[in-house]
C-alpha positions, -999 to 999 in steps of 0.1 A, spaced: 0 0 0 12 35 -9 1 71 -4 -11 68 -40 -36 41 -30 -50 63 -2 -52 93 -25 -73 72 -50 -94 58 -22 -101 93 -8 -111 106 -42 -135 76 -47 -150 84 -13 -154 121 -22 -170 113 -55 -187 81 -44 -180 70 -80 -152 50 -96 -158 69 -128 -159 103 -112 -127 95 -93 -110 84 -125 -119 116 -142 -108 137 -113 -74 119 -111 -70 117 -149 -68 79 -146 -86 51 -164 -116 35 -146 -99 1 -145 -68 16 -129 -89 31 -101 -108 -2 -96 -75 -21 -94 -62 3 -68 -93 -2 -47 -90 -40 -50 -54 -38 -39 -64 -19 -8 -91 -44 0 -66 -72 -4 -41 -54 18 -66 -48 46 -84 -81 41 -116 -62 42 -143 -50 17 -143 -12 15 -173 -6 -7 -206 -23 -13 -217 -22 -49 -255 -20 -51 -276 -11 -82 -245 4 -100 -237 26 -70 -211 22 -44 -214 27 -6 -188 27 21 -187 -3 43 -179 0 81 -143 -9 73 -143 17 45 -156 44 69 -128 36 93 -101 37 66 -116 70 53 -109 87 86 -73 74 87 -68 83 50 -80 119 57 -55 122 86 -26 105 69 -29 126 37 -35 158 56 -4 152 77 16 143 46 6 175 29 15 194 61 50 178 62 56 190 26 47 226 34 67 226 67 98 210 53 99 229 21 95 261 41 128 260 59 119 290 81 97 266 101 127 244 111 144 262 139 167 237 155 204 231 153 228 206 170 263 218 177 293 201 193 320 222 210 352 211 226 357 216 263 378 248 261 353 265 237 325 254 261 342 269 291 353 301 274 326 310 249 296 288 249 274 308 273 280 339 253 274 321 220 240 308 232 231 342 246 239 358 212 219 332 193 189 337 216 191 374 209 196 371 171 173 340 166 147 339 193 128 310 178 159 288 176 161 257 198 198 247 200 212 215 215 248 213 225 273 185 232 305 195 251 334 170 249 371 168 238 380 175 202 383 138 193 348 130 205 333 161 188 350 151 155 336 116 158 301 130 164 305 151 133 314 121 112 285 101 126 260 130 119 254 132 157 257 170 153 251 195 125 283 214 130 314 215 152 332 243 169 366 229 178 403 237 180 415 204 164 405 187 132 424 155 123 407 150 90 392 177 67 382 154 38 346 160 27 342 188 52 336 225 50 360 241 74 365 278 84 390 291 108 371 315 131 394 325 159 431 323 170 444 328 205 475 324 225 479 299 253 498 309 284 518 292 312 503 298 347 516 289 381 517 302 417 544 327 428 555 302 454 561 274 429 580 297 404 584 334 408 604 341 376 589 359 346 603 336 319 615 301 314 631 283 284 612 255 266 638 230 278 633 241 314 596 240 310 596 204 298 613 194 330 586 210 352 556 192 367 531 201 340 493 203 345 478 196 311 445 189 294 440 152 283 452 137 251 427 142 223 420 177 233 429 207 211 449 223 239 470 192 244 476 189 206 488 225 205 512 220 235 526 188 221 533 203 187 553 231 203 573 208 224 579 184 195 591 213 173 617 221 200 627 184 204 613 182 239 591 156 254 558 162 273 555 142 305 527 158 326 523 155 363 485 155 358 462 156 329 425 163 331 394 171 311 387 199 336 406 231 333 393 242 367 410 212 384 443 222 366 440 257 378 433 246 414 464 224 413 484 254 401 470 275 429 482 249 454 518 251 441 518 217 423 531 227 389 526 248 358 494 247 337 493 257 300 458 271 292 441 295 268 448 332 275 411 340 274 403 314 301 431 325 323 420 362 321 386 351 335 400 328 363 434 341 373 438 356 408 467 379 406 476 375 443 481 337 438 488 330 401 509 347 375 519 340 339 553 329 327 567 337 293 588 313 271 611 334 249 610 327 212 582 303 216 545 308 212 517 284 221 489 294 197 458 275 189 431 280 163 393 275 165 374 261 135 338 257 126 332 226 105 304 206 89 301 177 65 302 190 29 275 167 16 251 173 45 218 191 40 219 223 60 186 239 69 182 276 69 184 279 107 216 259 108 232 281 81 221 312 99 235 299 132 269 293 116 270 328 101 261 344 134 288 324 153 314 334 127 304 370 132 306 365 170 342 353 168 351 380 143 341 406 168 362 389 196 392 386 173 390 422 163 387 433 199 418 413 209 438 428 180 428 463 190 437 457 226 
């Protein structure tokens, strides 16, 4: 049974005539009769009584007519809703932990202001997991600082920022440290698979140094708390440190001729259908990061 069968059945009910339905649908009378017989075979029930060259709905026919009206009405509604993209106001985004901690609340606040009807859903995890969600179509787009594979994806760099070394004055009071000396310190780092960790490891690798952390965590707050308690040096995004650093306890340490810099990207699958609300969300988020980048350059 198909929607076409129900459409023919409904038309026969409206006209109460096989001939009339055939004319209305621009079909032959035998084709309409065959469709009705196929429906009766499918439901194992007689849908029409044929009396004195006229047809009358049976009780089974009356029941099917009600269902047919509902099904066809809902189907027509689905066409109008889906074809009118402005009615689809949802988006599923995945963000890595650092983005979630630094920017997510402001992003959602901005989207609510710009797109009041939007219903976003968000997954916050490390970069590896977010990338996997993107591949599996578990999210519509990703905001992340690491992409291991860009094949069949639309990717835009939206923000770049410096990462800084932070520790307590009691642990280390100097203003600078060499990369070699830093590699020998008890390091408090984000876990493997995170964008922050990838950035750190690439800098150490470029300087022929090995990364052996004292502690690694998915929580930047736990790393900062360990730094406050004189346990080592954390390497975290500058923006995050600006929000959380207590000058009386923690301070930043420079590494001459060495820069820990990470980049944020927005990415989605190239062959994925993107509803209007998703495309608008992406553009608003790009503008959001553009304004942050411009502000940081000016400052």
